[in-house]
C-alpha positions in Angstrom: -14.1 25.8 52.4 -10.8 25.2 54.1 -9.6 27.4 57.0 -6.9 25.5 58.9 -3.8 26.8 60.7 -1.1 24.6 62.2 1.6 26.5 64.1 4.5 25.4 66.2 5.0 28.1 68.8 6.0 29.1 72.3 3.4 30.5 74.6 4.6 34.0 75.5 1.5 35.5 77.2 -1.5 34.1 79.0 -4.5 36.3 80.0 -6.6 35.4 83.1 -9.2 32.8 82.4 -12.6 34.3 81.6 -16.0 32.9 80.6 -18.3 33.5 77.6 -21.9 34.8 78.2 -22.9 31.1 77.8 -20.5 30.1 80.7 -17.9 28.5 78.6 -14.3 28.9 79.8 -12.1 31.0 77.4 -8.4 31.5 77.6 -6.6 34.1 75.5 -2.9 33.5 74.7 -0.1 35.0 72.5 2.0 32.5 70.6 5.5 33.3 69.2 6.7 31.4 66.1 10.2 31.5 64.8 11.4 29.4 61.8 13.2 29.5 58.5 11.0 29.1 55.4 11.8 28.9 51.7 10.1 31.5 49.6 10.7 31.9 45.9 13.7 29.6 46.3 15.3 31.8 49.0 15.6 31.1 52.7 13.7 33.5 54.9 13.7 33.9 58.7 10.1 34.2 59.9 9.2 35.6 63.3 5.6 36.4 64.3 3.3 36.6 67.3 -0.2 35.3 66.9 -3.2 36.1 69.2 -5.1 32.9 70.0 -7.9 31.6 72.1 -9.0 28.2 73.5 -12.5 27.4 74.6 -14.0 24.8 76.8 -11.9 21.8 77.8 -8.9 23.1 76.0 -8.5 25.8 78.6 -7.6 23.0 81.0 -4.6 21.6 79.0 -2.0 23.1 81.3 -0.7 25.9 79.0 2.1 27.7 80.8 4.4 30.6 79.8 7.3 29.1 77.9 5.4 26.0 76.8 6.2 24.8 73.3 3.1 23.6 71.5 1.8 22.5 68.1 -1.5 24.3 67.8 -4.1 23.4 65.2 -7.1 25.6 64.6 -8.7 28.2 62.4 -8.6 32.0 61.9 -11.6 34.3 62.6 -12.1 38.0 63.2 -11.7 39.0 66.8 -15.3 40.4 66.8 -18.0 41.3 64.3 -16.7 44.8 63.8 -12.9 44.0 64.0 -10.6 43.2 61.1 -8.0 41.7 63.4 -7.5 38.0 63.1 -7.3 35.5 66.0 -6.4 31.9 65.9 -9.1 29.7 67.5 -7.2 26.6 68.7 -9.1 23.3 68.7 -6.1 20.9 69.3 -3.0 21.3 71.3 0.0 19.0 71.4 2.7 19.8 73.9 6.2 19.3 72.4 9.6 19.2 74.1 12.1 21.8 73.0 
């Protein structure tokens, strides 16, 4: 089954680095996306903020507030009991803006 999200966005919030119970570094960020999309033949301005996390070596990629990135990953629930979705980033490409 396919679960893939690719998002061009600006990093607008970075939480302090923390570690999973297994000792893996985890970084929580908020990404802001703004674009114009075509839906049903009409142009539509799209703005959204997406909660995202990086794990392991990706936490060391130098994400800074205001960084513009192309993030690739997948969506998962924040926790077993939550219905809120979080993007799990598994590839980051820094882009100039």
